[in-house]
C-alpha positions, 0 to 999 in steps of 0.5 A: 810140201809147200802147203799153205793157207790160201784164204779165210773161208768161214767166219763164225759169229756168236748171236743170241737169236739165229732167225733175227740175226739172219734176217738182219744180215740179209736185209741190212748188209745184203748177205745171202742165206744158204741154210738156217736151223735153230742153232745156226745160219749159213750166209754168203757174205763178202766172198766167204761163208759167215756162220751165225751160231747161237751163243750164250747171252752177251757173247761177241766176237769182239775183244778188249785191246791192251788199252781197254778199247773194245775192238772188232775182229774183222775188217771188210774192204770197199773200193775207195773213200766215196764207196766208204761214205756211200756204204756208211750212209746206206747203213745209217738209212737202214738203221745199222749202228755205225761209227764216224769215218776215221783217219787212223794214220794209215792209207785210207779211212775206216768206220765201225758198225755193229750187228744186233748182238753188238759184234763190231766190224770194221770197213776200210776204204782200200781194197787189197791190190791182189783182190783188185787184180784178181776181180776187177777188170782193167778199163 
């Protein structure tokens, strides 16, 4: 008894061209390609598996909120505002479509970026305390 979900292990992202998308995630975001065939690519990215799955045209992982705004389904974390600004600049230099850094009224700042198919992702300037405790050594 007492079983629980421990972590998100895999995220599935719809893409129209598996090969082009896999190349994009590797070259632009630094993902590591583990497997690829005509229907899917399996990447290691941000401490989880990311499956790029061939989908019908105009499919994304986005959704529309109650106010009509197209929203992302994943938020990645970086360690601080400086890291957020550097990552945004790096993405821009690599030709990734990125939004402006936003103040959403909570701790930290965010920006949104998109992949080749228009899948939106969020980046937040605050690492979760449990992640920091587990993976960062105390100086």
